[in-house]
Residue, then its C-alpha position, 0 to 999 in steps of 0.5 A: x515491559x516485554x522484552x524486544x529483540x529488534x535488528x535491523x539490517x541495510x543496504x545503500x547505494x552511494x551511488x543513488x541520493x538517498x536519506x536513508x537505506x534504499x532497502x531495509x529489514x527490520x525483525x522484532x521478536x518478544x518474549x510475549x505478545x504486545x505491540x510492535x508497530x506504530x503509528x506513522x505517515x509512510x514515505x517509503x513502500x512497506x511490507x509487514x510481515x506478523x510471523x506470529x500474533x494479532x492485531x487491528x489496523x487503520x490505514x488511510x480510512x480502511x480497517x483491516x485485522x491479522x489473526x494468527x500470520x499476514x502480510x499487509x503492504x503500504x505505499x509512500x503517503x499513505x497514513x498507518x494507525x495501530x489500533x490493537x496489537x499482539x505480536x510476538x515476532x513480526x518483520x518490516x521490508x522497506x525500499x523505495x523507488x531507486x531500489x524497486x520500482x513497483x510501476x515498472x515491475x508492476x506488469x511483470x508481477x501484477x503488484x502495482x495497484x494490487x499489492x501498492x498504490x491502491x488507496x481503495x482497498x486495504x492490501x493484506x493477505x493471511x498466510x496459513x501456517x503451512x505456508x510461514x516456512x516458505x515466508x520465513x525463508x524468504x526473509x532469512x535469505x534476505x537477511x543473510x545476503x544483507x549480513x554477507x555481501x557478496x557479487x550481484x548484491x543488489x540483484x539477489x536482494x531483489x530477487x529475494x524481494x521479488x519472490x517475496x511479493x510473488x507469493x504474496x499475490x498468489x496467496x491473494x489470488x487463491x484467496x479471492x478466488x475461495x471467497x467470491x468465486x469470480x474474476x480476481x485482480x489478477x485476472x483482469x489487470x486492467x482495473x489494477x492498471x485503472x486504479x494505477x492510473x488514478x494514483x498517479x494522475x488524480x491531481x490532473x485527470x478528473x474525468x472517466x473519459x480521460x482515464x478510459x481514453x488512456x486505457x483505450x477502452x469505452x467508459x461503460x466498459x469500464x464500469x462493469x469490469x470495476x463492479x465485477x470486483x466489487x469497487x465503485x464507479x470509476x467516477x467515484x474511484x476518481x472522487x474518493x482519491x481526490x478526497x482522502x489526498x485532501x484529507x492527508x493535506x488538512x491533517x499533516x500541512x498547513x495548507x489553506x483549503x484554498x491552497x489544498x483545492x489549487x494543488x488537487x486541480x481545482x480552479x474554483x475553491x468553491x466547488x472543491x469544498x462542496x465536493x469535500x462537504x458533500x463527500x466527507x459530511x463536513x466542511x475542509x475547514x471543519x475536517x481540519x479543527x476536528 
């Protein structure tokens, strides 16, 4: 068995209600490359930075891989699975909404609907070797601040977290531009705003017109913008989010199919069952039994 050195650094504000730290950095260092992370249903916002290693993962139904060094992000409720992994050095940064709200900071650094709260594509960024030192420096500053609490402690931690997110976004934009030579997510914030709106309102709002109205845009224009970034149609984005949540409910709760349908905003459980069956290929009951 490989020797693992694990260190955990936390921040908690007793004025805020929480069953766990509001901000946490966990460092993992192994003497040989092996499995470091574990499967989980995420209950917080999490950033995984593989400093040295490789891995193949699944977030909900989306598969992705990291080779060498890379960053990926998870939002609360997402299902994270490790398919294979050989890690020697890695970090996990986690926080809750009380510490840092990605929605209120979304327009400032464009992470809501891009790094977080986007279930339609995996948020993974490769970190070139020449950039590793920058990320390491930011993590070291977080750890130093967590170990030696000073004045404006939370503000400093928020600042380092924001810098880490900004650097991740810059790398993501650079890699997207190089791969597609077209408009990037950051250059079209309306698309990420739509994705974030769907993630927040999919249980109550099922129509494209409803979201287009909130965004002050025509449904056809919204469809064109999504298509330019490789997304499916707006209606399919909405349906995909509903089906994903249905899968989570069927896998991890004891709620009946009828209860799941009502939870997702369907007055007619039969219609929900037909929608699910068409999208997944089996009925909700069969999916659960499988």
